[in-house]
C-alpha positions, -999 to +999 in steps of 0.1 A: +744-632-303+738-595-309+739-575-276+728-588-243+694-599-232+702-584-198+707-549-212+669-542-209+669-548-172+666-514-153+687-507-123+662-502-094+688-496-067+681-467-044+711-449-058+697-450-093+661-444-084+665-421-055+661-390-076+631-404-093+610-426-070+621-408-038+623-374-053+610-345-032+572-344-033+547-319-018+541-325+018+507-341+021+501-339+059+512-306+076+506-319+111+538-336+124+536-371+137+535-378+174+570-385+187+560-421+197+547-430+162+561-463+151+538-472+122+524-450+094+494-467+077+483-454+043+448-458+028+442-447-008+405-439-014+384-432-044+346-432-040+346-456-011+318-440+009+300-473+014+330-492+028+352-466+043+335-464+078+343-501+084+378-496+071+385-468+096+367-485+125+389-516+120+420-495+121+408-477+152+399-508+172+432-527+172+442-551+200+473-571+207+475-609+209+465-609+246+433-589+239+446-555+252+439-524+232+468-512+211+480-477+221+468-455+192+496-430+198+520-456+184+505-455+149+489-431+125+465-434+096+467-413+064+437-414+042+441-399+007+407-393-009+417-386-045+394-375-073+363-386-054+328-377-065+311-391-034+313-382+003+344-403+011+365-374+024+337-360+045+331-394+060+368-397+069+368-362+085+337-370+105+353-402+117+384-383+128+362-359+148+344-389+165+377-407+173+401-380+184+423-406+200+432-420+166+460-402+146+439-399+115+450-375+088+426-369+058+439-355+025+414-346-002+428-337-037+418-338-073+449-349-091+455-341-128+444-368-152+480-379-157+485-386-120+450-399-110+458-436-109+465-460-081+502-465-088+509-428-084+485-423-054+500-452-034+535-440-043+527-405-030+513-420+002+542-443+008+567-414+002+548-393+027+548-421+053+585-425+047+591-387+051+572-386+083+590-415+099+624-400+088+613-367+104+613-386+137+647-401+131+631-435+128+645-455+098+633-486+116+598-473+116+571-493+097+550-482+067+518-503+062+493-502+033+456-511+030+427-499+009+394-480+014+374-511+005+392-534+030+390-542+067+421-552+086+416-577+114+419-566+150+454-580+154+467-564+122+490-539+139+502-565+164+509-590+136+529-565+117+550-556+147+555-593+155+568-602+120+591-572+118+604-580+153+612-615+140+635-601+114+613-594+084+621-563+063+586-566+047+554-585+053+526-596+029+495-605+048+467-629+040+439-612+020+405-628+017+373-616+001+342-605+020+322-637+028+288-622+020+300-607-013+317-639-022+285-659-015+267-635-039+289-644-068+275-668-094+287-704-090+310-703-120+328-672-109+331-684-073+344-718-085+370-702-108+382-679-081+386-707-056+405-728-081+428-699-089+436-694-052+441-731-047+464-732-077+486-705-063+487-721-029+498-755-044+526-737-062+538-722-028+536-756-012+556-772-039+581-743-036+585-751+001+595-787-009+618-779-038+632-744-033+623-731+002+630-695+011+655-696+040+636-669+058+600-673+047+592-708+060+559-727+060+531-720+068+530-691+044+509-679+014+515-663-020+500-628-015+516-594-013+487-571-021+483-533-018+455-539+006+478-558+031+515-552+032+541-535+054+577-526+050+603-509+071+613-474+061+649-485+058+640-512+033+616-489+014+645-465+008+670-493+001+647-506-026+643-472-042+608-467-031+576-478-049+582-480-087+559-456-106+535-478-126+499-473-135+486-505-119+499-536-102+521-513-081+521-539-053+536-565-077+563-540-089+571-530-053+574-566-042+599-572-071+619-542-061+623-552-025+631-588-034+658-575-058+672-554-030+676-585-009+647-580+015+636-607+039+599-610+030+575-628+052+541-640+039+523-641+072+490-658+080+487-637+111+483-604+092+448-607+077+426-583+057+391-588+043+386-570+010+357-564-014+346-591-039+331-565-062+335-569-100+337-532-108+370-521-093+388-487-091+420-500-107+427-521-137+442-556-134+431-558-098+409-584-080+377-570-095+391-574-130+401-610-122+366-618-109+351-602-140+374-624-161+363-655-142+326-645-147+331-641-185+349-675-188+321-691-167+294-677-190+313-691-220+320-724-202+357-719-209+386-729-187+413-706-173+446-716-187+478-716-166+514-729-164+514-767-162+526-785-131+555-798-151+567-763-160+562-751-124+582-780-111+610-775-137+611-738-128+614-744-091+641-770-095+661-748-119+658-719-094+669-742-066+700-751-086+706-715-094+703-705-057+728-731-047+753-721-074+750-684-063+756-693-027+786-713-036+801-685-058+795-658-031+807-677-001+840-692+011+830-726-003+851-742-030+843-728-065+817-748-085+832-771-112+835-753-145+810-776-163+782-768-138+777-733-153+770-748-187+746-774-172+728-747-153+725-725-184+710-754-204+685-761-176+675-724-175+674-722-213+697-691-214+731-687-230+761-696-208+777-662-213+744-645-203+741-665-172+777-658-163+771-621-168+739-622-147+758-639-118+786-614-120+763-583-120+738-594-094+740-580-059+715-604-043+700-638-052+666-620-058+684-597-083+699-628-100+665-645-103+650-615-120+679-610-144+675-647-155+638-644-158+642-613-180+666-631-202+642-661-205+614-637-215+636-619-240+649-651-257+617-671-254+636-705-253+621-714-219+586-708-230+590-729-262+594-760-240+560-757-224+523-753-231+497-739-208+469-762-196+434-758-181+437-749-144+418-780-134+445-802-150+473-781-134+457-785-100+454-822-103+490-826-115+503-802-088+487-823-061+503-854-075+537-838-078+535-824-043+525-858-029+554-875-046+580-850-034+566-851+001+567-889+000+603-889-011+612-865+017+595-885+044+610-919+038+633-925+067+665-905+064+651-886+035+633-862+058+661-837+053+694-841+037+684-868+013+655-848-001+680-820-008+702-845-027+673-855-049+673-820-064+710-815-067+726-807-100 
């Protein structure tokens, strides 16, 4: 084999990316944060005059789980109105005047064309939130993200604080589409969207059976979206900040924190309602997905996805890899030599490459991503499987999930025996 399929994997450690992602940037907010500030909420905005008032009102009217008003001195909101051609910035400034109790900072800038994209804007905001929390000597402070077309629920701040207090380094909340806007979608688009959500949820449920995350237990969901996530300042720095990508920056950031070993909670307590519009402000976002579903519906075509068989095989292989990693990085007896070869064959990667990945990885999340990169580079894993219509995948996932749950619920199989069913 010529070279290594792992050579293309970038090192996203804070030591390597600190001078890039967390490089000094212009101060966006001159007013210092209040000493008691625990959370810095960032809101990127571009032409959101219609939805922004509800976004801000939701952030201003936060309550705890007992129904008491949350002290607004404990959190701040930073709105970055970038390259707007409407009255978004003026609306935010007017709201700040009407609600002086809220720490609301409004930035209005026209960025050069090369920086006027959501990945850069959210990165700038997150870096600013990080700087402000550090200025208070608060690495345990929390940075939270939402969008100008979204409304956080009234317990949002309380839910974030709860999940972080329970040990999470980062939290992805449940994001749902606006009910009225969803109802206005044509039947084919709405059906395709609901199928896609159901498909992703079924995968998470199967994951809970076959390769459960030791920290992120059920009930949980699959989302970690820009409109609804939070992270501690310490983990943000440890992960090297938000990778600079044009779009899907939330996906890239999630990968970065997982690689850094973050305990990520996918919380149903932390909810946000977002727009179901089909003309979005960023490519590859929800609006693009809904537009894609609409086009497929008009053509009466199916949305094709990974089959249930591939999903199950992937989860089982990852479970074996997790167990092997834990055995090699603990005081347990070393795995039998033949197990590495068996594992490499199951993962469809060369034995030497798998060994190198295990040796180089600092966390199990790092290992997973190295193996995935190797699989993508070689293409041997993909050759084993074919995509299927999403309707077929959903039916097969339900059947697979039912079978695994049945195996796990038969007498003593409720725990240890289920684990033995998926041993190497």
